[in-house]
C-alpha positions, 0 to 999 in steps of 0.5 A: 955549853960547858962541861965543867972541868977543873980550871972552872971551879972557884977553887982555880979561879979564885973566887972560893976555894970549893971544887965547884963551878965559879961563878965567874964562869957562870957569868961568862956563860950568860954573857956568851948566851946573850951574844949568840941570842942577837949576833945575827941581827947585827950589821958586820961592823956591829958588836955588843959589849956588856955594861951590866950584869946581875946574877943570883948563883943558885946551886953548885955544880960539881966537876963533870957536869953539863951546864947551859945558859940561855939568854932571851932578849926582853927589851931594846932601849936604843942601842941597849939591849936588856936580857933575862939570862938563866944557866942550868945543869942536869938537876935543875936551874943553877942561876938566873939574872939580868944582863944588859949589853949595848951595840957599839961599832966594832973599830971604833969601840977599839980605837977608844979602848986604845986611846985610854991607855 
């Protein structure tokens, strides 16, 4: 859940020039919802990383409005998890789409990222 503040707007994050909820913040909310949806099912050494997100941002949300995102696990294929995501404010659905995450070993993933540097 997010109460939209000025730093969350397209104007502030550089994704546009209007003072409404930025699409990148909607994406982050949907990813957060997916992470929370499966967190309790992971082993302590595991985490998930996002690999794909497709979002239709359908309606603007002004500063001060409350936004909630919800993720539903639709399909698994080995370590690949596919979600349907949706975000809404008090007036209705503002975004919907799909999101893919992959289960990884946290330490191995971080080590691999460091090795790329």
